[in-house]
N, CA, C, O and CB atoms as a CASP TS submission, in Angstrom:
PFRMAT TS
TARGET T0000
AUTHOR 0000-0000-0000
METHOD Language model
MODEL 1
PARENT N/A
ATOM      1  N   MET     1      40.984 173.555  24.262  1.00  0.00           N
ATOM      2  CA  MET     1      41.907 173.614  25.393  1.00  0.00           C
ATOM      3  C   MET     1      41.350 172.736  26.512  1.00  0.00           C
ATOM      4  O   MET     1      40.157 172.769  26.812  1.00  0.00           O
ATOM      5  CB  MET     1      42.114 175.090  25.884  1.00  0.00           C
ATOM      6  N   LEU     2      42.230 171.957  27.116  1.00  0.00           N
ATOM      7  CA  LEU     2      41.834 171.110  28.243  1.00  0.00           C
ATOM      8  C   LEU     2      41.528 171.958  29.468  1.00  0.00           C
ATOM      9  O   LEU     2      42.099 173.032  29.658  1.00  0.00           O
ATOM     10  CB  LEU     2      42.936 170.089  28.568  1.00  0.00           C
ATOM     11  N   THR     3      40.627 171.462  30.289  1.00  0.00           N
ATOM     12  CA  THR     3      40.414 172.077  31.593  1.00  0.00           C
ATOM     13  C   THR     3      41.388 171.427  32.578  1.00  0.00           C
ATOM     14  O   THR     3      41.993 170.399  32.274  1.00  0.00           O
ATOM     15  CB  THR     3      38.920 171.915  32.070  1.00  0.00           C
ATOM     16  N   CYS     4      41.531 172.021  33.735  1.00  0.00           N
ATOM     17  CA  CYS     4      42.391 171.445  34.765  1.00  0.00           C
ATOM     18  C   CYS     4      41.894 170.052  35.154  1.00  0.00           C
ATOM     19  O   CYS     4      42.690 169.135  35.356  1.00  0.00           O
ATOM     20  CB  CYS     4      42.442 172.365  36.005  1.00  0.00           C
ATOM     21  N   LYS     5      40.592 169.906  35.255  1.00  0.00           N
ATOM     22  CA  LYS     5      40.009 168.614  35.620  1.00  0.00           C
ATOM     23  C   LYS     5      40.337 167.551  34.569  1.00  0.00           C
ATOM     24  O   LYS     5      40.649 166.411  34.913  1.00  0.00           O
ATOM     25  CB  LYS     5      38.483 168.743  35.788  1.00  0.00           C
ATOM     26  N   GLU     6      40.266 167.921  33.306  1.00  0.00           N
ATOM     27  CA  GLU     6      40.596 166.979  32.234  1.00  0.00           C
ATOM     28  C   GLU     6      42.073 166.603  32.270  1.00  0.00           C
ATOM     29  O   GLU     6      42.429 165.447  32.040  1.00  0.00           O
ATOM     30  CB  GLU     6      40.239 167.577  30.867  1.00  0.00           C
ATOM     31  N   LEU     7      42.930 167.575  32.559  1.00  0.00           N
ATOM     32  CA  LEU     7      44.357 167.295  32.642  1.00  0.00           C
ATOM     33  C   LEU     7      44.634 166.315  33.782  1.00  0.00           C
ATOM     34  O   LEU     7      45.395 165.362  33.614  1.00  0.00           O
ATOM     35  CB  LEU     7      45.156 168.600  32.842  1.00  0.00           C
ATOM     36  N   VAL     8      44.023 166.547  34.927  1.00  0.00           N
ATOM     37  CA  VAL     8      44.210 165.635  36.057  1.00  0.00           C
ATOM     38  C   VAL     8      43.756 164.228  35.673  1.00  0.00           C
ATOM     39  O   VAL     8      44.403 163.244  36.029  1.00  0.00           O
ATOM     40  CB  VAL     8      43.433 166.134  37.302  1.00  0.00           C
ATOM     41  N   GLY     9      42.654 164.137  34.955  1.00  0.00           N
ATOM     42  CA  GLY     9      42.145 162.843  34.521  1.00  0.00           C
ATOM     43  C   GLY     9      43.090 162.112  33.581  1.00  0.00           C
ATOM     44  O   GLY     9      43.065 160.883  33.511  1.00  0.00           O
ATOM     45  N   ARG    10      43.907 162.837  32.872  1.00  0.00           N
ATOM     46  CA  ARG    10      44.859 162.236  31.922  1.00  0.00           C
ATOM     47  C   ARG    10      46.268 162.149  32.479  1.00  0.00           C
ATOM     48  O   ARG    10      47.168 161.666  31.792  1.00  0.00           O
ATOM     49  CB  ARG    10      44.881 163.030  30.636  1.00  0.00           C
ATOM     50  N   SER    11      46.479 162.600  33.695  1.00  0.00           N
ATOM     51  CA  SER    11      47.829 162.688  34.236  1.00  0.00           C
ATOM     52  C   SER    11      48.532 161.342  34.328  1.00  0.00           C
ATOM     53  O   SER    11      49.731 161.261  34.059  1.00  0.00           O
ATOM     54  CB  SER    11      47.787 163.316  35.590  1.00  0.00           C
ATOM     55  N   SER    12      47.820 160.286  34.699  1.00  0.00           N
ATOM     56  CA  SER    12      48.458 158.962  34.772  1.00  0.00           C
ATOM     57  C   SER    12      48.919 158.508  33.398  1.00  0.00           C
ATOM     58  O   SER    12      50.029 157.999  33.241  1.00  0.00           O
ATOM     59  CB  SER    12      47.490 157.925  35.370  1.00  0.00           C
ATOM     60  N   ASP    13      48.058 158.697  32.400  1.00  0.00           N
ATOM     61  CA  ASP    13      48.439 158.324  31.032  1.00  0.00           C
ATOM     62  C   ASP    13      49.622 159.159  30.552  1.00  0.00           C
ATOM     63  O   ASP    13      50.491 158.658  29.840  1.00  0.00           O
ATOM     64  CB  ASP    13      47.247 158.498  30.072  1.00  0.00           C
ATOM     65  N   LEU    14      49.654 160.419  30.939  1.00  0.00           N
ATOM     66  CA  LEU    14      50.774 161.285  30.578  1.00  0.00           C
ATOM     67  C   LEU    14      52.069 160.748  31.164  1.00  0.00           C
ATOM     68  O   LEU    14      53.064 160.603  30.455  1.00  0.00           O
ATOM     69  CB  LEU    14      50.527 162.723  31.059  1.00  0.00           C
ATOM     70  N   LEU    15      52.056 160.452  32.460  1.00  0.00           N
ATOM     71  CA  LEU    15      53.268 159.967  33.120  1.00  0.00           C
ATOM     72  C   LEU    15      53.699 158.602  32.595  1.00  0.00           C
ATOM     73  O   LEU    15      54.891 158.295  32.561  1.00  0.00           O
ATOM     74  CB  LEU    15      53.049 159.894  34.620  1.00  0.00           C
ATOM     75  N   ASP    16      52.743 157.794  32.192  1.00  0.00           N
ATOM     76  CA  ASP    16      53.052 156.461  31.675  1.00  0.00           C
ATOM     77  C   ASP    16      53.393 156.472  30.189  1.00  0.00           C
ATOM     78  O   ASP    16      53.696 155.427  29.615  1.00  0.00           O
ATOM     79  CB  ASP    16      51.887 155.533  31.918  1.00  0.00           C
ATOM     80  N   GLY    17      53.344 157.652  29.560  1.00  0.00           N
ATOM     81  CA  GLY    17      53.667 157.765  28.144  1.00  0.00           C
ATOM     82  C   GLY    17      52.629 157.132  27.235  1.00  0.00           C
ATOM     83  O   GLY    17      52.961 156.643  26.155  1.00  0.00           O
ATOM     84  N   GLU    18      51.371 157.138  27.666  1.00  0.00           N
ATOM     85  CA  GLU    18      50.312 156.466  26.916  1.00  0.00           C
ATOM     86  C   GLU    18      49.365 157.410  26.178  1.00  0.00           C
ATOM     87  O   GLU    18      48.338 156.970  25.659  1.00  0.00           O
ATOM     88  CB  GLU    18      49.522 155.616  27.842  1.00  0.00           C
ATOM     89  N   LEU    19      49.693 158.688  26.125  1.00  0.00           N
ATOM     90  CA  LEU    19      48.835 159.626  25.404  1.00  0.00           C
ATOM     91  C   LEU    19      49.173 159.620  23.918  1.00  0.00           C
ATOM     92  O   LEU    19      50.334 159.479  23.533  1.00  0.00           O
ATOM     93  CB  LEU    19      48.979 161.047  25.980  1.00  0.00           C
ATOM     94  N   LYS    20      48.157 159.774  23.102  1.00  0.00           N
ATOM     95  CA  LYS    20      48.361 159.903  21.662  1.00  0.00           C
ATOM     96  C   LYS    20      48.901 161.307  21.378  1.00  0.00           C
ATOM     97  O   LYS    20      48.836 162.199  22.224  1.00  0.00           O
ATOM     98  CB  LYS    20      47.028 159.636  20.872  1.00  0.00           C
ATOM     99  N   PHE    21      49.426 161.476  20.185  1.00  0.00           N
ATOM    100  CA  PHE    21      50.065 162.741  19.822  1.00  0.00           C
ATOM    101  C   PHE    21      49.161 163.941  20.055  1.00  0.00           C
ATOM    102  O   PHE    21      49.584 164.934  20.646  1.00  0.00           O
ATOM    103  CB  PHE    21      50.490 162.707  18.377  1.00  0.00           C
ATOM    104  N   LYS    22      47.925 163.854  19.596  1.00  0.00           N
ATOM    105  CA  LYS    22      46.983 164.971  19.737  1.00  0.00           C
ATOM    106  C   LYS    22      46.710 165.272  21.217  1.00  0.00           C
ATOM    107  O   LYS    22      46.589 166.435  21.602  1.00  0.00           O
ATOM    108  CB  LYS    22      45.656 164.652  19.005  1.00  0.00           C
ATOM    109  N   GLN    23      46.616 164.232  22.035  1.00  0.00           N
ATOM    110  CA  GLN    23      46.391 164.421  23.472  1.00  0.00           C
ATOM    111  C   GLN    23      47.613 165.067  24.128  1.00  0.00           C
ATOM    112  O   GLN    23      47.477 165.927  24.999  1.00  0.00           O
ATOM    113  CB  GLN    23      46.071 163.070  24.152  1.00  0.00           C
ATOM    114  N   ARG    24      48.810 164.643  23.702  1.00  0.00           N
ATOM    115  CA  ARG    24      50.031 165.254  24.245  1.00  0.00           C
ATOM    116  C   ARG    24      50.102 166.740  23.908  1.00  0.00           C
ATOM    117  O   ARG    24      50.534 167.551  24.728  1.00  0.00           O
ATOM    118  CB  ARG    24      51.276 164.534  23.702  1.00  0.00           C
ATOM    119  N   LEU    25      49.675 167.090  22.700  1.00  0.00           N
ATOM    120  CA  LEU    25      49.654 168.507  22.308  1.00  0.00           C
ATOM    121  C   LEU    25      48.682 169.300  23.180  1.00  0.00           C
ATOM    122  O   LEU    25      48.993 170.410  23.612  1.00  0.00           O
ATOM    123  CB  LEU    25      49.266 168.651  20.822  1.00  0.00           C
ATOM    124  N   ALA    26      47.508 168.727  23.435  1.00  0.00           N
ATOM    125  CA  ALA    26      46.514 169.407  24.276  1.00  0.00           C
ATOM    126  C   ALA    26      47.046 169.589  25.690  1.00  0.00           C
ATOM    127  O   ALA    26      46.853 170.644  26.295  1.00  0.00           O
ATOM    128  CB  ALA    26      45.191 168.615  24.306  1.00  0.00           C
ATOM    129  N   VAL    27      47.715 168.567  26.220  1.00  0.00           N
ATOM    130  CA  VAL    27      48.298 168.662  27.560  1.00  0.00           C
ATOM    131  C   VAL    27      49.393 169.731  27.571  1.00  0.00           C
ATOM    132  O   VAL    27      49.441 170.566  28.474  1.00  0.00           O
ATOM    133  CB  VAL    27      48.870 167.286  28.014  1.00  0.00           C
ATOM    134  N   ALA    28      50.261 169.702  26.576  1.00  0.00           N
ATOM    135  CA  ALA    28      51.347 170.689  26.508  1.00  0.00           C
ATOM    136  C   ALA    28      50.805 172.109  26.426  1.00  0.00           C
ATOM    137  O   ALA    28      51.342 173.015  27.064  1.00  0.00           O
ATOM    138  CB  ALA    28      52.247 170.409  25.302  1.00  0.00           C
ATOM    139  N   ALA    29      49.745 172.310  25.648  1.00  0.00           N
ATOM    140  CA  ALA    29      49.148 173.646  25.534  1.00  0.00           C
ATOM    141  C   ALA    29      48.586 174.090  26.874  1.00  0.00           C
ATOM    142  O   ALA    29      48.748 175.247  27.263  1.00  0.00           O
ATOM    143  CB  ALA    29      48.038 173.660  24.462  1.00  0.00           C
ATOM    144  N   HIS    30      47.928 173.180  27.583  1.00  0.00           N
ATOM    145  CA  HIS    30      47.371 173.542  28.883  1.00  0.00           C
ATOM    146  C   HIS    30      48.487 173.867  29.876  1.00  0.00           C
ATOM    147  O   HIS    30      48.417 174.859  30.602  1.00  0.00           O
ATOM    148  CB  HIS    30      46.488 172.405  29.425  1.00  0.00           C
ATOM    149  N   LEU    31      49.517 173.018  29.898  1.00  0.00           N
ATOM    150  CA  LEU    31      50.617 173.247  30.837  1.00  0.00           C
ATOM    151  C   LEU    31      51.363 174.541  30.547  1.00  0.00           C
ATOM    152  O   LEU    31      51.942 175.142  31.452  1.00  0.00           O
ATOM    153  CB  LEU    31      51.586 172.083  30.798  1.00  0.00           C
ATOM    154  N   ALA    32      51.353 174.972  29.293  1.00  0.00           N
ATOM    155  CA  ALA    32      52.030 176.222  28.930  1.00  0.00           C
ATOM    156  C   ALA    32      51.377 177.429  29.584  1.00  0.00           C
ATOM    157  O   ALA    32      52.031 178.450  29.797  1.00  0.00           O
ATOM    158  CB  ALA    32      52.035 176.399  27.419  1.00  0.00           C
ATOM    159  N   VAL    33      50.083 177.320  29.906  1.00  0.00           N
ATOM    160  CA  VAL    33      49.377 178.476  30.462  1.00  0.00           C
ATOM    161  C   VAL    33      48.911 178.288  31.902  1.00  0.00           C
ATOM    162  O   VAL    33      48.409 179.233  32.511  1.00  0.00           O
ATOM    163  CB  VAL    33      48.199 178.793  29.609  1.00  0.00           C
ATOM    164  N   CYS    34      49.066 177.091  32.453  1.00  0.00           N
ATOM    165  CA  CYS    34      48.509 176.828  33.787  1.00  0.00           C
ATOM    166  C   CYS    34      49.603 176.449  34.786  1.00  0.00           C
ATOM    167  O   CYS    34      50.099 175.322  34.786  1.00  0.00           O
ATOM    168  CB  CYS    34      47.460 175.711  33.713  1.00  0.00           C
ATOM    169  N   LEU    35      49.958 177.393  35.618  1.00  0.00           N
ATOM    170  CA  LEU    35      51.002 177.180  36.610  1.00  0.00           C
ATOM    171  C   LEU    35      50.636 176.080  37.603  1.00  0.00           C
ATOM    172  O   LEU    35      51.482 175.259  37.957  1.00  0.00           O
ATOM    173  CB  LEU    35      51.280 178.469  37.352  1.00  0.00           C
ATOM    174  N   ARG    36      49.373 176.059  38.055  1.00  0.00           N
ATOM    175  CA  ARG    36      48.957 175.041  39.032  1.00  0.00           C
ATOM    176  C   ARG    36      49.082 173.629  38.469  1.00  0.00           C
ATOM    177  O   ARG    36      49.512 172.717  39.175  1.00  0.00           O
ATOM    178  CB  ARG    36      47.515 175.292  39.475  1.00  0.00           C
ATOM    179  N   CYS    37      48.717 173.445  37.229  1.00  0.00           N
ATOM    180  CA  CYS    37      48.832 172.109  36.628  1.00  0.00           C
ATOM    181  C   CYS    37      50.291 171.733  36.389  1.00  0.00           C
ATOM    182  O   CYS    37      50.656 170.565  36.522  1.00  0.00           O
ATOM    183  CB  CYS    37      48.053 172.047  35.305  1.00  0.00           C
ATOM    184  N   ARG    38      51.133 172.709  36.037  1.00  0.00           N
ATOM    185  CA  ARG    38      52.561 172.418  35.906  1.00  0.00           C
ATOM    186  C   ARG    38      53.117 171.947  37.235  1.00  0.00           C
ATOM    187  O   ARG    38      53.893 170.992  37.279  1.00  0.00           O
ATOM    188  CB  ARG    38      53.333 173.656  35.412  1.00  0.00           C
ATOM    189  N   ARG    39      52.730 172.604  38.320  1.00  0.00           N
ATOM    190  CA  ARG    39      53.177 172.180  39.652  1.00  0.00           C
ATOM    191  C   ARG    39      52.645 170.788  39.986  1.00  0.00           C
ATOM    192  O   ARG    39      53.364 169.962  40.549  1.00  0.00           O
ATOM    193  CB  ARG    39      52.720 173.191  40.723  1.00  0.00           C
ATOM    194  N   PHE    40      51.385 170.530  39.637  1.00  0.00           N
ATOM    195  CA  PHE    40      50.770 169.234  39.902  1.00  0.00           C
ATOM    196  C   PHE    40      51.531 168.124  39.190  1.00  0.00           C
ATOM    197  O   PHE    40      51.854 167.106  39.802  1.00  0.00           O
ATOM    198  CB  PHE    40      49.300 169.236  39.466  1.00  0.00           C
ATOM    199  N   ILE    41      51.821 168.306  37.905  1.00  0.00           N
ATOM    200  CA  ILE    41      52.534 167.294  37.130  1.00  0.00           C
ATOM    201  C   ILE    41      53.962 167.140  37.653  1.00  0.00           C
ATOM    202  O   ILE    41      54.477 166.024  37.718  1.00  0.00           O
ATOM    203  CB  ILE    41      52.545 167.664  35.629  1.00  0.00           C
ATOM    204  N   ARG    42      54.596 168.229  38.021  1.00  0.00           N
ATOM    205  CA  ARG    42      55.949 168.162  38.580  1.00  0.00           C
ATOM    206  C   ARG    42      55.949 167.335  39.865  1.00  0.00           C
ATOM    207  O   ARG    42      56.839 166.512  40.076  1.00  0.00           O
ATOM    208  CB  ARG    42      56.500 169.584  38.855  1.00  0.00           C
ATOM    209  N   GLN    43      54.952 167.553  40.720  1.00  0.00           N
ATOM    210  CA  GLN    43      54.848 166.795  41.963  1.00  0.00           C
ATOM    211  C   GLN    43      54.580 165.313  41.694  1.00  0.00           C
ATOM    212  O   GLN    43      55.138 164.448  42.370  1.00  0.00           O
ATOM    213  CB  GLN    43      53.741 167.377  42.843  1.00  0.00           C
ATOM    214  N   LEU    44      53.734 165.020  40.713  1.00  0.00           N
ATOM    215  CA  LEU    44      53.477 163.618  40.361  1.00  0.00           C
ATOM    216  C   LEU    44      54.747 162.935  39.868  1.00  0.00           C
ATOM    217  O   LEU    44      55.032 161.798  40.244  1.00  0.00           O
ATOM    218  CB  LEU    44      52.382 163.525  39.287  1.00  0.00           C
ATOM    219  N   ARG    45      55.506 163.626  39.032  1.00  0.00           N
ATOM    220  CA  ARG    45      56.759 163.047  38.518  1.00  0.00           C
ATOM    221  C   ARG    45      57.757 162.815  39.642  1.00  0.00           C
ATOM    222  O   ARG    45      58.441 161.791  39.670  1.00  0.00           O
ATOM    223  CB  ARG    45      57.379 163.964  37.451  1.00  0.00           C
ATOM    224  N   LEU    46      57.842 163.756  40.562  1.00  0.00           N
ATOM    225  CA  LEU    46      58.728 163.594  41.709  1.00  0.00           C
ATOM    226  C   LEU    46      58.287 162.405  42.565  1.00  0.00           C
ATOM    227  O   LEU    46      59.112 161.592  42.979  1.00  0.00           O
ATOM    228  CB  LEU    46      58.756 164.882  42.553  1.00  0.00           C
ATOM    229  N   SER    47      56.996 162.312  42.823  1.00  0.00           N
ATOM    230  CA  SER    47      56.464 161.192  43.610  1.00  0.00           C
ATOM    231  C   SER    47      56.753 159.868  42.917  1.00  0.00           C
ATOM    232  O   SER    47      57.132 158.892  43.565  1.00  0.00           O
ATOM    233  CB  SER    47      54.945 161.355  43.833  1.00  0.00           C
ATOM    234  N   GLN    48      56.577 159.834  41.620  1.00  0.00           N
ATOM    235  CA  GLN    48      56.825 158.618  40.843  1.00  0.00           C
ATOM    236  C   GLN    48      58.295 158.191  40.963  1.00  0.00           C
ATOM    237  O   GLN    48      58.587 157.007  41.131  1.00  0.00           O
ATOM    238  CB  GLN    48      56.449 158.841  39.357  1.00  0.00           C
ATOM    239  N   ARG    49      59.216 159.158  40.875  1.00  0.00           N
ATOM    240  CA  ARG    49      60.645 158.834  41.002  1.00  0.00           C
ATOM    241  C   ARG    49      60.970 158.311  42.392  1.00  0.00           C
ATOM    242  O   ARG    49      61.727 157.351  42.534  1.00  0.00           O
ATOM    243  CB  ARG    49      61.505 160.066  40.696  1.00  0.00           C
ATOM    244  N   VAL    50      60.406 158.934  43.414  1.00  0.00           N
ATOM    245  CA  VAL    50      60.668 158.505  44.784  1.00  0.00           C
ATOM    246  C   VAL    50      60.130 157.096  45.018  1.00  0.00           C
ATOM    247  O   VAL    50      60.815 156.255  45.599  1.00  0.00           O
ATOM    248  CB  VAL    50      60.040 159.488  45.786  1.00  0.00           C
ATOM    249  N   ILE    51      58.913 156.843  44.568  1.00  0.00           N
ATOM    250  CA  ILE    51      58.302 155.527  44.757  1.00  0.00           C
ATOM    251  C   ILE    51      59.106 154.444  44.050  1.00  0.00           C
ATOM    252  O   ILE    51      59.259 153.345  44.583  1.00  0.00           O
ATOM    253  CB  ILE    51      56.860 155.528  44.246  1.00  0.00           C
ATOM    254  N   ARG    52      59.613 154.732  42.878  1.00  0.00           N
ATOM    255  CA  ARG    52      60.405 153.744  42.140  1.00  0.00           C
ATOM    256  C   ARG    52      61.707 153.403  42.845  1.00  0.00           C
ATOM    257  O   ARG    52      62.266 152.330  42.617  1.00  0.00           O
ATOM    258  CB  ARG    52      60.703 154.252  40.746  1.00  0.00           C
ATOM    259  N   GLN    53      62.202 154.293  43.695  1.00  0.00           N
ATOM    260  CA  GLN    53      63.452 154.044  44.406  1.00  0.00           C
ATOM    261  C   GLN    53      63.248 153.287  45.714  1.00  0.00           C
ATOM    262  O   GLN    53      64.214 152.825  46.322  1.00  0.00           O
ATOM    263  CB  GLN    53      64.147 155.349  44.684  1.00  0.00           C
ATOM    264  N   LEU    54      61.997 153.158  46.147  1.00  0.00           N
ATOM    265  CA  LEU    54      61.731 152.438  47.389  1.00  0.00           C
ATOM    266  C   LEU    54      61.965 150.946  47.189  1.00  0.00           C
ATOM    267  O   LEU    54      61.703 150.411  46.112  1.00  0.00           O
ATOM    268  CB  LEU    54      60.290 152.698  47.874  1.00  0.00           C
ATOM    269  N   PRO    55      62.460 150.275  48.230  1.00  0.00           N
ATOM    270  CA  PRO    55      62.641 148.831  48.107  1.00  0.00           C
ATOM    271  C   PRO    55      61.284 148.131  48.065  1.00  0.00           C
ATOM    272  O   PRO    55      60.288 148.641  48.579  1.00  0.00           O
ATOM    273  CB  PRO    55      63.494 148.288  49.276  1.00  0.00           C
ATOM    274  N   GLU    56      61.266 146.966  47.450  1.00  0.00           N
ATOM    275  CA  GLU    56      60.043 146.160  47.395  1.00  0.00           C
ATOM    276  C   GLU    56      59.678 145.744  48.815  1.00  0.00           C
ATOM    277  O   GLU    56      60.547 145.352  49.594  1.00  0.00           O
ATOM    278  CB  GLU    56      60.227 144.903  46.472  1.00  0.00           C
ATOM    279  N   ALA    57      58.411 145.829  49.148  1.00  0.00           N
ATOM    280  CA  ALA    57      57.948 145.448  50.476  1.00  0.00           C
ATOM    281  C   ALA    57      57.651 143.950  50.496  1.00  0.00           C
ATOM    282  O   ALA    57      57.182 143.381  49.510  1.00  0.00           O
ATOM    283  CB  ALA    57      56.691 146.265  50.881  1.00  0.00           C
ATOM    284  N   ASP    58      57.931 143.332  51.630  1.00  0.00           N
ATOM    285  CA  ASP    58      57.612 141.928  51.826  1.00  0.00           C
ATOM    286  C   ASP    58      56.122 141.820  52.137  1.00  0.00           C
ATOM    287  O   ASP    58      55.644 142.412  53.105  1.00  0.00           O
ATOM    288  CB  ASP    58      58.478 141.301  52.969  1.00  0.00           C
ATOM    289  N   VAL    59      55.391 141.070  51.320  1.00  0.00           N
ATOM    290  CA  VAL    59      53.942 140.963  51.464  1.00  0.00           C
ATOM    291  C   VAL    59      53.573 140.389  52.838  1.00  0.00           C
ATOM    292  O   VAL    59      52.594 140.824  53.445  1.00  0.00           O
ATOM    293  CB  VAL    59      53.356 140.084  50.341  1.00  0.00           C
ATOM    294  N   ALA    60      54.330 139.441  53.317  1.00  0.00           N
ATOM    295  CA  ALA    60      54.044 138.850  54.633  1.00  0.00           C
ATOM    296  C   ALA    60      54.171 139.904  55.728  1.00  0.00           C
ATOM    297  O   ALA    60      53.377 139.921  56.669  1.00  0.00           O
ATOM    298  CB  ALA    60      55.000 137.664  54.920  1.00  0.00           C
ATOM    299  N   GLU    61      55.154 140.774  55.612  1.00  0.00           N
ATOM    300  CA  GLU    61      55.315 141.856  56.591  1.00  0.00           C
ATOM    301  C   GLU    61      54.131 142.808  56.546  1.00  0.00           C
ATOM    302  O   GLU    61      53.631 143.234  57.587  1.00  0.00           O
ATOM    303  CB  GLU    61      56.618 142.628  56.337  1.00  0.00           C
ATOM    304  N   LEU    62      53.682 143.142  55.347  1.00  0.00           N
ATOM    305  CA  LEU    62      52.546 144.047  55.211  1.00  0.00           C
ATOM    306  C   LEU    62      51.276 143.423  55.774  1.00  0.00           C
ATOM    307  O   LEU    62      50.489 144.106  56.429  1.00  0.00           O
ATOM    308  CB  LEU    62      52.339 144.426  53.745  1.00  0.00           C
ATOM    309  N   ASP    63      51.069 142.131  55.527  1.00  0.00           N
ATOM    310  CA  ASP    63      49.900 141.435  56.081  1.00  0.00           C
ATOM    311  C   ASP    63      49.941 141.439  57.607  1.00  0.00           C
ATOM    312  O   ASP    63      48.922 141.663  58.260  1.00  0.00           O
ATOM    313  CB  ASP    63      49.834 139.986  55.557  1.00  0.00           C
ATOM    314  N   ALA    64      51.117 141.191  58.165  1.00  0.00           N
ATOM    315  CA  ALA    64      51.261 141.180  59.625  1.00  0.00           C
ATOM    316  C   ALA    64      50.993 142.574  60.198  1.00  0.00           C
ATOM    317  O   ALA    64      50.335 142.706  61.230  1.00  0.00           O
ATOM    318  CB  ALA    64      52.677 140.696  60.028  1.00  0.00           C
ATOM    319  N   LEU    65      51.498 143.601  59.536  1.00  0.00           N
ATOM    320  CA  LEU    65      51.265 144.973  59.980  1.00  0.00           C
ATOM    321  C   LEU    65      49.784 145.316  59.926  1.00  0.00           C
ATOM    322  O   LEU    65      49.250 145.925  60.853  1.00  0.00           O
ATOM    323  CB  LEU    65      52.065 145.956  59.125  1.00  0.00           C
ATOM    324  N   LEU    66      49.123 144.930  58.847  1.00  0.00           N
ATOM    325  CA  LEU    66      47.688 145.186  58.718  1.00  0.00           C
ATOM    326  C   LEU    66      46.909 144.493  59.828  1.00  0.00           C
ATOM    327  O   LEU    66      46.017 145.100  60.420  1.00  0.00           O
ATOM    328  CB  LEU    66      47.182 144.721  57.348  1.00  0.00           C
ATOM    329  N   LYS    67      47.222 143.255  60.115  1.00  0.00           N
ATOM    330  CA  LYS    67      46.532 142.527  61.180  1.00  0.00           C
ATOM    331  C   LYS    67      46.769 143.176  62.531  1.00  0.00           C
ATOM    332  O   LYS    67      45.851 143.263  63.346  1.00  0.00           O
ATOM    333  CB  LYS    67      46.988 141.072  61.216  1.00  0.00           C
ATOM    334  N   ALA    68      47.987 143.633  62.778  1.00  0.00           N
ATOM    335  CA  ALA    68      48.298 144.301  64.044  1.00  0.00           C
ATOM    336  C   ALA    68      47.524 145.607  64.168  1.00  0.00           C
ATOM    337  O   ALA    68      47.022 145.935  65.244  1.00  0.00           O
ATOM    338  CB  ALA    68      49.809 144.568  64.157  1.00  0.00           C
ATOM    339  N   MET    69      47.426 146.348  63.078  1.00  0.00           N
ATOM    340  CA  MET    69      46.676 147.610  63.105  1.00  0.00           C
ATOM    341  C   MET    69      45.189 147.357  63.324  1.00  0.00           C
ATOM    342  O   MET    69      44.537 148.091  64.066  1.00  0.00           O
ATOM    343  CB  MET    69      46.889 148.390  61.798  1.00  0.00           C
ATOM    344  N   GLN    70      44.656 146.333  62.689  1.00  0.00           N
ATOM    345  CA  GLN    70      43.245 145.991  62.883  1.00  0.00           C
ATOM    346  C   GLN    70      42.978 145.554  64.323  1.00  0.00           C
ATOM    347  O   GLN    70      41.955 145.923  64.900  1.00  0.00           O
ATOM    348  CB  GLN    70      42.826 144.880  61.909  1.00  0.00           C
ATOM    349  N   ALA    71      43.875 144.784  64.899  1.00  0.00           N
ATOM    350  CA  ALA    71      43.724 144.345  66.285  1.00  0.00           C
ATOM    351  C   ALA    71      43.789 145.537  67.241  1.00  0.00           C
ATOM    352  O   ALA    71      43.006 145.628  68.186  1.00  0.00           O
ATOM    353  CB  ALA    71      44.811 143.314  66.643  1.00  0.00           C
ATOM    354  N   PHE    72      44.722 146.440  66.986  1.00  0.00           N
ATOM    355  CA  PHE    72      44.858 147.621  67.825  1.00  0.00           C
ATOM    356  C   PHE    72      43.581 148.461  67.766  1.00  0.00           C
ATOM    357  O   PHE    72      43.063 148.901  68.792  1.00  0.00           O
ATOM    358  CB  PHE    72      46.076 148.457  67.388  1.00  0.00           C
ATOM    359  N   ARG    73      43.092 148.669  66.559  1.00  0.00           N
ATOM    360  CA  ARG    73      41.870 149.462  66.391  1.00  0.00           C
ATOM    361  C   ARG    73      40.685 148.789  67.089  1.00  0.00           C
ATOM    362  O   ARG    73      39.894 149.456  67.756  1.00  0.00           O
ATOM    363  CB  ARG    73      41.560 149.663  64.892  1.00  0.00           C
ATOM    364  N   ARG    74      40.565 147.487  66.937  1.00  0.00           N
ATOM    365  CA  ARG    74      39.475 146.747  67.550  1.00  0.00           C
ATOM    366  C   ARG    74      39.566 146.841  69.089  1.00  0.00           C
ATOM    367  O   ARG    74      38.551 146.998  69.768  1.00  0.00           O
ATOM    368  CB  ARG    74      39.502 145.266  67.086  1.00  0.00           C
ATOM    369  N   ASP    75      40.762 146.745  69.613  1.00  0.00           N
ATOM    370  CA  ASP    75      40.956 146.751  71.070  1.00  0.00           C
ATOM    371  C   ASP    75      40.848 148.134  71.690  1.00  0.00           C
ATOM    372  O   ASP    75      40.602 148.250  72.890  1.00  0.00           O
ATOM    373  CB  ASP    75      42.296 146.170  71.405  1.00  0.00           C
ATOM    374  N   HIS    76      41.024 149.179  70.903  1.00  0.00           N
ATOM    375  CA  HIS    76      41.034 150.544  71.442  1.00  0.00           C
ATOM    376  C   HIS    76      39.826 151.378  71.018  1.00  0.00           C
ATOM    377  O   HIS    76      39.807 152.584  71.264  1.00  0.00           O
ATOM    378  CB  HIS    76      42.292 151.244  71.011  1.00  0.00           C
ATOM    379  N   HIS    77      38.838 150.781  70.399  1.00  0.00           N
ATOM    380  CA  HIS    77      37.619 151.531  70.014  1.00  0.00           C
ATOM    381  C   HIS    77      36.405 150.850  70.490  1.00  0.00           C
ATOM    382  O   HIS    77      35.296 151.331  70.260  1.00  0.00           O
ATOM    383  CB  HIS    77      37.529 151.714  68.522  1.00  0.00           C
TER
END
């Protein structure tokens, strides 16, 4: 049986559909008995769906925002 820590370590592979059959069975067995891990995976899936619906960010805008934040921090600390 997987531990919670092991399940968390495999969660990305689970969401990406990259687990082998035996690993999927181990994850399913753990999720059948662990409410906290079921909630964790549910939250990850929800986050993944939300992130996929976000528009693509303009890299130039992000660079400008980062520079502005760095300047603000430098000027105020």
